[in-house]
C-alpha positions in Angstrom: 55.6 214.3 18.8 59.2 214.4 17.5 60.1 216.2 14.2 60.9 213.8 11.3 64.7 213.2 11.3 65.1 214.2 7.7 63.6 217.6 8.5 66.1 218.0 11.3 69.0 217.4 8.9 67.5 219.6 6.2 67.2 222.6 8.5 70.9 222.4 9.4 72.4 225.5 7.8 75.7 223.6 7.3 74.1 220.8 5.3 75.9 220.1 2.0 74.5 218.9 -1.3 75.9 215.4 -0.8 74.3 215.2 2.6 70.9 216.0 1.1 71.4 213.6 -1.7 72.3 210.8 0.7 69.3 211.7 2.9 66.9 211.4 -0.1 68.4 208.1 -1.3 67.8 206.6 2.2 64.0 207.2 1.8 62.4 205.4 -1.2 59.1 207.2 -0.8 60.8 210.6 -0.7 63.0 209.7 -3.6 59.9 208.9 -5.8 58.2 212.2 -4.8 61.3 214.2 -5.6 61.8 212.6 -9.0 58.1 213.1 -9.8 58.3 216.8 -8.8 61.6 217.2 -10.8 59.9 215.8 -13.9 56.8 217.9 -13.5 55.9 220.8 -15.7 57.4 223.1 -13.1 60.9 222.2 -14.3 60.1 222.1 -18.0 63.1 219.8 -18.8 63.4 218.4 -22.3 64.9 215.2 -21.0 63.5 213.1 -18.2 65.4 213.2 -14.9 65.8 209.6 -13.8 68.3 209.7 -10.8 68.5 211.5 -7.5 72.1 212.5 -8.2 71.1 214.3 -11.4 68.1 215.8 -9.6 70.2 217.4 -6.9 72.8 218.6 -9.3 70.1 220.2 -11.5 68.3 221.9 -8.7 71.3 222.9 -6.6 71.5 223.0 -2.8 69.1 225.8 -2.0 66.4 224.5 -4.2 66.6 220.8 -3.3 66.5 221.7 0.4 63.4 223.8 -0.3 61.6 221.1 -2.3 62.6 218.3 0.1 61.5 220.2 3.2 58.2 221.0 1.5 57.6 217.3 0.5 58.4 216.1 4.1 56.1 218.7 5.7 53.3 218.0 3.2 53.5 214.2 3.9 53.4 214.4 7.7 49.6 214.5 7.8 46.8 215.6 5.6 47.6 219.3 5.7 46.1 222.0 3.5 48.2 223.3 0.6 47.4 226.8 1.9 49.4 226.2 5.0 52.4 224.9 3.1 52.2 227.9 0.7 52.1 230.2 3.7 55.3 228.6 5.1 57.0 229.3 1.7 56.0 232.9 1.8 57.6 233.2 5.2 60.7 231.5 3.9 60.9 233.8 1.0 60.4 236.9 3.1 62.8 236.0 5.9 65.6 235.1 3.5 65.2 238.2 1.3 64.7 240.6 4.2 67.8 239.4 6.0 69.9 239.4 2.9 68.7 242.9 1.8 69.3 244.4 5.3 72.6 242.5 5.8 71.1 241.0 9.1 72.3 237.5 9.9 72.5 234.5 7.7 69.7 234.1 5.1 70.1 230.3 5.4 69.0 230.5 9.0 66.1 232.8 7.9 65.0 230.0 5.6 64.9 227.6 8.5 63.0 230.0 10.8 60.4 230.7 8.1 60.0 227.0 7.3 59.6 225.9 11.0 57.3 228.7 11.8 54.3 226.6 10.6 55.1 223.7 12.9 52.6 224.8 15.5 49.8 224.3 12.9 51.3 221.1 11.6 51.8 219.5 15.0 48.7 221.0 16.6 50.5 222.6 19.6 51.7 226.1 20.5 55.1 226.9 19.1 56.5 227.4 22.7 55.8 223.8 23.5 57.6 222.3 20.6 61.1 222.3 22.2 59.7 220.1 25.0 59.3 217.4 22.3 62.0 218.3 19.8 64.7 220.7 21.1 65.5 223.6 18.8 69.1 224.9 18.7 69.8 228.6 19.1 69.1 230.9 17.4 66.0 229.0 16.2 64.4 228.8 19.6 64.6 232.5 20.5 63.6 233.4 16.9 60.5 231.2 16.8 59.3 231.6 20.4 60.4 235.0 21.5 60.8 236.7 18.1 64.3 237.9 19.3 67.4 238.3 17.1 67.2 239.5 13.5 65.7 236.1 12.6 62.8 236.5 15.0 62.4 240.1 13.9 62.0 239.0 10.3 59.5 236.4 11.3 57.5 238.9 13.3 57.4 241.3 10.4 56.1 238.5 8.2 53.4 237.6 10.7 52.4 241.3 11.1 51.9 241.5 7.3 49.7 238.4 7.5 47.8 239.9 10.4 48.8 236.9 12.5 51.2 238.4 15.0 50.3 237.3 18.5 52.9 239.4 20.2 52.8 243.3 20.6 55.1 244.9 18.0 58.0 246.8 19.4 58.8 250.2 18.0 61.7 249.1 15.8 59.4 246.5 14.1 56.6 249.0 13.6 59.1 251.3 11.9 60.4 248.5 9.6 56.9 247.5 8.6 56.1 251.1 7.5 59.2 251.2 5.3 58.7 251.0 1.5 61.5 248.4 1.1 60.0 246.0 3.6 56.6 246.3 2.1 58.1 245.7 -1.4 60.0 242.5 -0.1 56.7 241.2 1.3 54.9 241.8 -2.1 57.7 240.1 -3.9 57.6 237.1 -1.5 53.9 236.6 -2.1 54.3 236.9 -5.9 57.1 234.3 -5.7 54.6 231.8 -4.5 52.9 231.7 -7.9 55.7 229.5 -9.3 55.5 227.2 -6.3 51.8 226.5 -6.3 52.1 224.0 -9.2 54.7 222.1 -7.1 52.7 222.1 -3.9 49.6 220.9 -5.7 51.5 218.0 -7.3 52.9 216.6 -4.0 
């Protein structure tokens, strides 16, 4: 199974707002879902949003990437909302942890967190996904080997979930025990409260 081509473009850290706008416009079904989500109670806009251009300008690059990725993942198959929400928690944690600790690029942390649920979505071990859809570095080493700061952030998130399938090295164990890391995890989970209305409306 190959990843949907829009998801491949969305996870490109160099994607620009106009690139995302063009991508959405090329997919009528995705356009309708984005407009519906933008006009939901989540946004609370007084005036209806009736164009993709206005939607992307209103949401901004980070938010439109976030929403569009979520919509694509949720439409791949009949997946549970809990899985999508888990992916968003990982996204929030990886981005925030990397930014707080000045480790790498939070935009790449976003991608790592988002793609970390692909094993469940595609029904195959994460290590086998590159055989079907190659992952560029540093995504491959982060997702499969939990190397680099991006992989370390993901491993910490998995450890907090109780879902880490790899032994934790000493540095990760120290980070998990730190108050700041535990605080970021709690904030990441609380941040999902505002996203649940969106995921349930997809």
